C-alpha positions as CSV (number, residue, x, y, z in Angstrom):
1,M,-41.3,-22.1,-20.0
2,K,-37.7,-21.1,-20.9
3,T,-38.5,-17.5,-19.8
4,I,-39.7,-18.7,-16.3
5,K,-36.6,-20.9,-15.8
6,L,-34.3,-18.0,-16.9
7,H,-36.1,-15.6,-14.6
8,A,-35.8,-18.1,-11.7
9,L,-32.2,-18.6,-12.4
10,C,-31.5,-14.8,-12.5
11,M,-33.4,-14.4,-9.2
12,S,-31.4,-17.2,-7.6
13,M,-28.1,-15.7,-8.8
14,A,-29.1,-12.2,-7.5
15,I,-29.9,-13.7,-4.0
16,L,-26.7,-15.7,-3.9
17,V,-24.6,-12.7,-4.9
18,S,-26.3,-10.2,-2.5
19,A,-26.4,-12.5,0.5
20,P,-22.7,-12.1,1.5
21,M,-23.0,-8.3,1.1
22,L,-26.0,-8.3,3.4
23,R,-24.2,-10.3,6.0
24,A,-21.1,-8.1,5.8
25,E,-23.3,-5.0,6.3
26,Q,-24.8,-6.5,9.4
27,F,-21.4,-7.3,11.1
28,K,-20.4,-4.7,13.5
29,A,-17.0,-5.1,15.1
30,P,-17.1,-5.0,18.9
31,A,-15.4,-2.2,20.8
32,N,-11.9,-2.9,22.0
33,A,-11.9,-4.5,25.4
34,P,-9.9,-2.6,28.0
35,V,-6.2,-3.4,28.6
36,P,-5.7,-4.3,32.3
37,P,-4.8,-1.1,34.2
38,Q,-1.7,-2.7,35.7
39,I,-0.1,-2.7,32.3
40,A,-0.6,1.0,31.7
41,A,0.5,1.9,35.3
42,A,3.7,-0.2,35.3
43,H,7.1,1.4,35.5
44,S,9.3,-1.5,36.3
45,I,9.5,-5.1,34.9
46,F,11.2,-8.3,35.7
47,I,12.0,-10.4,32.7
48,A,11.8,-14.1,33.4
49,N,13.3,-16.8,31.2
50,A,10.7,-19.5,31.0
51,G,13.1,-21.6,29.0
52,G,13.6,-22.8,25.5
53,E,13.8,-26.1,23.7
54,S,16.5,-27.3,21.5
55,L,16.6,-30.2,19.1
56,D,20.3,-29.9,18.4
57,Q,21.1,-33.1,20.2
58,I,18.4,-35.0,18.3
59,T,18.9,-33.7,14.8
60,D,22.6,-33.0,14.9
61,Q,21.8,-29.7,13.3
62,T,21.6,-26.2,14.8
63,V,18.0,-25.2,14.9
64,F,19.0,-21.5,15.2
65,N,22.0,-19.6,16.4
66,G,22.0,-18.5,20.1
67,G,20.7,-21.7,21.6
68,P,17.7,-22.1,23.9
69,D,18.4,-18.8,25.8
70,R,18.3,-16.7,22.6
71,P,14.6,-15.6,23.2
72,Y,15.4,-14.4,26.7
73,N,18.6,-12.6,25.6
74,E,17.0,-10.9,22.6
75,F,13.8,-9.9,24.4
76,Y,15.8,-8.5,27.3
77,A,17.9,-6.4,24.9
78,A,14.8,-5.2,23.1
79,M,13.2,-4.1,26.3
80,Q,16.4,-2.3,27.4
81,A,16.6,-0.5,24.0
82,W,13.0,0.5,24.2
83,G,13.6,2.2,27.5
84,H,9.9,2.3,28.4
85,Y,10.4,0.3,31.6
86,Q,13.0,0.0,34.3
87,I,14.2,-3.6,34.3
88,V,14.6,-4.8,37.9
89,P,16.6,-7.8,39.2
90,S,13.8,-9.5,41.1
91,P,10.0,-10.2,40.6
92,A,9.3,-8.7,44.1
93,A,10.6,-5.3,42.9
94,A,8.6,-5.3,39.7
95,D,5.2,-3.9,38.7
96,L,5.0,-6.6,36.0
97,I,6.7,-9.8,35.1
98,F,7.4,-10.5,31.4
99,Q,7.9,-14.2,31.0
100,I,9.4,-15.2,27.6
101,S,9.6,-18.8,26.3
102,W,10.4,-20.7,23.2
103,N,8.8,-24.0,22.3
104,L,9.4,-26.2,19.3
105,S,6.1,-27.2,17.9
106,D,4.2,-29.1,15.3
107,T,1.2,-27.0,14.9
108,G,-0.5,-29.0,12.2
109,L,-0.5,-25.9,10.0
110,K,0.3,-26.3,6.4
111,L,3.1,-23.8,6.7
112,P,6.5,-25.2,7.9
113,V,6.5,-23.9,11.5
114,L,9.6,-24.4,13.6
115,G,8.2,-23.3,16.9
116,Q,6.6,-20.5,18.8
117,L,7.7,-17.5,20.9
118,R,5.4,-16.8,23.8
119,L,5.4,-13.8,26.1
120,L,3.2,-13.8,29.2
121,V,2.6,-10.5,31.1
122,I,2.0,-11.4,34.7
123,D,0.9,-9.4,37.7
124,P,3.5,-10.3,40.5
125,K,1.0,-9.4,43.3
126,T,-1.7,-11.9,42.1
127,N,0.3,-14.1,39.8
128,A,-2.5,-13.6,37.2
129,T,-1.6,-13.6,33.6
130,L,-2.8,-10.2,32.3
131,W,-1.9,-10.7,28.7
132,S,-0.1,-13.1,26.4
133,F,1.4,-13.0,22.9
134,T,2.3,-16.0,20.7
135,E,4.2,-15.6,17.5
136,Y,5.1,-18.6,15.3
137,V,8.5,-19.0,13.8
138,R,8.5,-20.3,10.3
139,G,10.8,-23.1,9.5
140,A,13.4,-23.0,6.8
141,I,16.0,-25.3,5.3
142,L,19.0,-22.8,5.7
143,L,20.1,-21.8,9.2
144,G,20.4,-18.2,8.1
145,N,16.8,-18.1,7.1
146,R,15.7,-19.8,10.3
147,D,17.6,-17.1,12.2
148,K,15.8,-14.4,10.1
149,N,12.4,-15.9,10.8
150,F,13.2,-16.1,14.5
151,D,14.2,-12.4,14.5
152,Y,11.0,-11.5,12.6
153,A,8.9,-13.3,15.2
154,M,10.7,-11.7,18.1
155,T,10.2,-8.2,16.5
156,S,6.5,-9.0,16.2
157,V,6.3,-9.9,19.9
158,V,8.1,-6.7,20.9
159,N,6.0,-4.6,18.6
160,R,2.8,-6.1,19.9
161,M,3.9,-5.3,23.5
162,K,4.7,-1.7,22.4
163,A,1.3,-1.4,20.7
164,L,-0.4,-2.6,23.9
165,E,1.2,0.4,25.7
166,A,0.2,2.9,23.1
167,P,-3.0,4.8,23.8
168,A,-5.9,3.4,21.9
169,P,-7.4,5.8,19.3
170,A,-10.8,7.3,20.0
171,V,-13.6,5.2,18.5
172,A,-16.2,7.2,16.6
173,Q,-19.7,6.4,17.8
């Protein structure tokens, strides 16, 4: 009787251990969906400041240096430095609109999140959102650390935009 129970226990363990491996082998990542052609074809952009929030007046503490226009100013400077697009002064003259915004948020995550940076890539002809990026800015007690976290999130937004422009590697079939 002990042998049968031991054998049944061993079989049960073998099934439990191998089940996740079988499931992992069955998963096949889908092919990357195409990036809208307007993004790859664009030569000029208009950068729109969709605004930012500030709790400075409520908390009597600076949330981060640069105020609510910091996302716009930093994103504009990053796009200029990249040099991939010509930045134009009006949406009518642009192939794409990049709309940057900053929102303070309580995401409900266990991490202390101060807010989020959001970039929308908009087709000015149709006003359709072609792509969007959201990066969360981690909160911190010290202002200098909040500034570093903000910079890290902004760098992530810019790098994700750059990666979207990079040609996708060929997928082996």
